C-alpha positions in Angstrom: -6.0 -9.9 0.5 -8.5 -9.5 4.4 -6.7 -12.9 5.3 -3.6 -10.5 5.1 -2.0 -12.4 2.4 -0.8 -11.3 -0.9 -3.6 -10.6 -3.2 -3.2 -13.0 -6.3 -3.0 -9.9 -9.5 -0.6 -8.2 -7.1 2.7 -6.9 -8.8 5.6 -8.8 -7.5 9.2 -8.0 -8.5 11.8 -5.6 -6.9 9.8 -2.7 -8.0 7.5 -3.5 -5.0 8.2 -1.2 -1.8 4.8 -1.3 0.2 2.0 -3.5 0.8 -1.2 -1.6 0.9 -4.9 -3.0 1.3 -6.3 -3.6 -2.3 -8.6 -6.8 -2.0 -12.6 -5.7 -2.0 -12.4 -2.0 -1.3 -15.5 -0.2 -1.5 -16.2 2.6 -4.3 -18.7 5.0 -5.9 -20.4 3.5 -9.1 -20.7 5.1 -11.9 -24.4 6.0 -11.9 -24.9 6.0 -8.1 -24.3 3.5 -5.1 -21.2 1.6 -4.3 -19.6 -1.5 -5.5 -16.4 -3.2 -3.9 -13.2 -4.0 -6.4 -9.9 -5.5 -6.2 -6.4 -4.5 -7.6 -3.9 -2.8 -7.1 -4.6 0.3 -8.7 -7.2 0.4 -5.5 -4.2 0.7 -3.4 -2.3 3.3 -4.7 -4.8 5.8 -2.6 -3.3 4.2 0.6 -0.1 4.5 0.3 -0.7 8.6 -1.8 -2.5 9.7 1.8 0.3 8.6 3.8 2.4 10.0 1.6 1.3 13.5 1.1 1.0 13.7 5.3 4.3 12.6 6.0 5.2 15.2 3.7 3.3 17.3 5.5 6.5 16.9 8.3 9.2 16.6 6.0 10.3 18.7 2.6 12.4 15.8 2.0 11.1 13.3 -0.1 13.9 10.6 1.0 12.7 11.0 5.0 9.0 11.1 3.8 9.8 7.6 2.4 12.6 6.3 5.2 9.6 6.9 7.4 7.1 5.2 5.0 9.1 2.4 5.1 10.5 1.9 8.4 6.8 2.0 9.7 5.8 -0.7 7.5 5.2 -4.1 9.6 7.5 -6.7 7.6 4.5 -9.6 7.0 6.6 -11.5 4.2 10.6 -13.0 4.3 12.8 -10.6 7.0 13.5 -6.8 5.3 12.3 -5.9 2.1 10.9 -9.2 -0.5 9.3 -8.8 -3.9 5.9 -9.9 -2.4 5.2 -7.4 0.7 8.5 -4.8 -0.2 9.3 -3.2 3.5 6.1 -4.3 4.5 2.9 -3.5 5.3 1.8 0.4 5.1 1.0 1.1 8.6 0.0 4.8 9.2 
């Protein structure tokens, strides 16, 4: 969230790889204008752009993931955890 904590409705578990912004994300509204929404679906584009940019410098998905994970800011329990994964996306 905007205080650096996990969003109360964010997914948790072994499958969480990385944390990205997903609270109060301003986006286009159907019919015009803008609105702010929250949810894990709003975090996905941030990670997608970071992964795509990293893939420009390497053609190996494993190397891209390694760079993505090692550059993350570890904000939870030390190392990978079930709330933030490897940490907060830094890109």
